[in-house]
C-alpha positions, 0 to 999 in steps of 0.5 A: 603492597604484596600479599603472602600466601597466608594472607591470601588464604585468610582472605579467601577463607573468609569468602570460601570454605577452604577445607571443602573447596576443590583441589584445583582451587588449592592448586590455583592458590599455590600457583598464584603464590609461586608466581608472586614470589617469582615476580618479586625475585625478578623485580628485585634482580631488575632493581639490583641490575638497574642500580649496577647499570646506573653506577656503571653509567656514572663511572663511564661518564666520569671516565669520559670526563677525565679522558676529555680533559686529558685530550684537551691537555694533550691537544696543546702539546701536539704540533701540526702535521706541517710542523712535525714534517718540518722538524723531521726534514730538518733533523733527518734529511741530512742524516739520510743523505749522508747514509745514502752517500755512504751506501752508494760509496760502499756499493761502488767500492764493492763493484770496483773490487769485484771487477778487479778480482774478475780481471785478475782471475781472467789474467791468471787464466790467460797467462800464456797469452796475457794480451789476448790471442789464441792458438788453434788447430788450423796453425798446426795444419798450416805448418804441416802443409808447409812441410809436405806441399810445394811452397806456392800451394802451402802459401795459398793454403796458409793464407786461405785457412788463416783468413777464413779463421779470422773472418769468422772470429775477428774480421778486422785481422784478416789482412794482417793474418793473411800476410803473416801466415804467408810469411810463416810458410815461406 
């Protein structure tokens, strides 16, 4: 049972002559009253908070029960990992293989097309020599020596110059080059 200030003062007045009591006792009584009021407020707030917590706890228990029930219901619907993998493999594996084959075919076709374009570009660059071959400054020197030098010296110069050029670029053609260069000068 709580006492308010007036009740406390009345009880103390019966014991003490309140009008003649010192100031510090009056201050102590005021402080007691304030502390009592503060304590009552704290208890009331605590009781309200406790009620809210109890309500929140009950709400959480209800939600938990609903979720548990829903979880149990869904557990019957979900297949095992192995079943899901089997279904996925049966459904998507042929599709993935088909897509992969299409991608490989497309990449192969692109590569062949690019190679054909490069070959055409290379052929256009070498229109004067479609089957390969080349002309070099050494051929001009061979013709010059053929006109300025006597035949045996011109033949030797042509054979040596052409042979050395093929030795550095295409060694398999050394012998035919030596014979052809000798015949050109003659």
